[in-house]
N, C-alpha and C positions, 0 to 999 in steps of 0.2 A: 669781120664778123658780120653776118647778115641781120643780126638782131638790132643793129645800130649801136652796140656797145663796143668800144675800142678794146683791142687786146693789147696788153702791155707786153712788149718785147724787151727782155733784159731785166736787170735788177737794180733798183735804186740803192744808193750808198747811204747807210745809216750810221752815224757816229755820235758818241757822247763822251765827254771828258771825264765823267764819273768813273771811279773804280771801286773795288771792294773796300778799299781803305779811305775813300773820300768821306769828309765830314758831313754832318747833317747840313742839308741845304737843298736848293733847287738847281738842276742842271739842264741845259738845253739838249734835246735829242734832235740832231740836225739831219735832215734828209736832203740828199742832192741827187742829181740825174743818174750818177753812176753809169751803168751800161744800158740804160733805157734808150731805145731807139726812137720812141714816139716823143716828139718835141712839144706836144700839146698837153703835157701832164703838169698839174699844179702841185707843188710840194709844200706841205705845211709842217713846220717843225713841232715837236712835242716837248714835254717837260718830264724830267725824272725827279721825283721828290724823295730824298733820303730822310727818313724820320729817325728820331732817337731810338736806340736799342734799349730794351729793358735791362736794367742792372739791379740785381737784388743784393742788398748789403745786410748781413746778419751779424748781430753782436755775439761775440764768443763768450762762453761762460768764464767766470773768474772767481777767485776766492782770496780771502785775507783773514787774518786773525782779528778778533775783537780788539778795539783800541787803536788799530793801525789806520793809516790813510787808505782810501780806495786806490787800487792799482791803476795803472794806465790801461784802459780797456782796449781790446783788440777786436777786429772784425774780419769777416771773410766775404768774398765776392762770388757771385754766380751770374754769368751772362756777359763776361768780358769778350770783346771781339778783336779780331785781327792780331791775336797773340799778345795782347797787352797784359802786363803783369798787374797793372792798376790803372784806373781811369785818370784822365787829366782833370783834376778837381779845380773848378772855379771857386767853390767854397767847400772846404773839407768838412766832413761830418764830425761831430763831436758826440761822445757817448758819456752818459752820466747815470748815476744810481741815486735814489733817495737815501741810501744808507750813509750815515755819518760815522765818525770815529766812535761815537758813543752809542751807536745802534746795537741792540742786543743780537746775540747769536741767532741766525736764521737765514732766510733766502730773500733776496731783494731783486727787483727788476733792473735791467740795464736798458735805457732808452736812448735813441739817437735824435739829434737835432741838426739842422743845416744839411749840407750835402748836395751840391750841384756839380754835375760833371758834364763836360763838353761831350756831345754825341750820345749821351745816355739819359734815360728817364729813370731816376733813382727811386727805388722802393726799399723801404727798410723793414726788416723782420726783427722786431725787438724781442726775440726769444731768449736772449742771453740772460743769465741769472748770476748774481753775485752772491756767493755763499760766505757768510761771516761765521768763522769757526771760533771755538773757545781759545782763549789766550792761555799760554803756559804760566802757571803760578807755582813758585817753589816755597814751601813752608819748611823751615829748618829749625830744629830744636837747638837752643843755645847750649854751649858746653859749660859745665860747672865743676868745681872742686869742693870736696867736703872732707872733714876728718871722720875717721871710722867712729861709729856710734852716734853721730849727729843726725838729726832729722834731715830728710831731703829738702832742698830749697824748693820754692815754687818755680816750676820750669816755665820758661817763656819761649815763644816761637817768633822767629824773624821771617819776614816775607820778602821775596823779590819777584818782580814781574807784574805788579799792579799797573794798570793803564788808566788813562784819563783822570789822573790825579786821585784815583781811588785809594782807599786804605783798607785795613782789616774790617772796617765797618761795613764794607760791601759784601762780606761773607755772610751767607745764611747760617753757617755753623762753623765756629773756629775749631781747628784740630786741638787735641789735648796731648801734651807731651808727658809721658810717664816713663818710669824705669822699674825694673825688678829689683 
């Protein structure tokens, strides 16, 4: 070349040991002479840095009856790579709700703690809600026998299904058993 700049004849060889499935880290990009004809070329290797992929973990909604223990909370993923079904957890996430067995009927948050996964930057979406529903309570009138012409006895009601050591005192209004 008349401008004083050398013309490269041939192609240098460039290799890197990293693949699509390589874990987070730094890998050498190695450049060698390859088919280059000019011997006065200086080759400087580079670096390929693989950073953590973003993984979004979302708490799934759940429900339970009043007075029961919270269920095992589940979650779903978004952003998994390389066909993984789940990440390789260094520290598995845990999910909890402020709702206790005695928490009243309503909706409560589900929040995540922990959660470190190799090759991923974990981000939590605490959108999951725990719905506490009404518990089933059965009020059953007792059976009685009387002779014809006698006054009816005072009817009593038996209950099944109270939770949290509650009794009929937890009722805002007791049912009244009557007969015709």
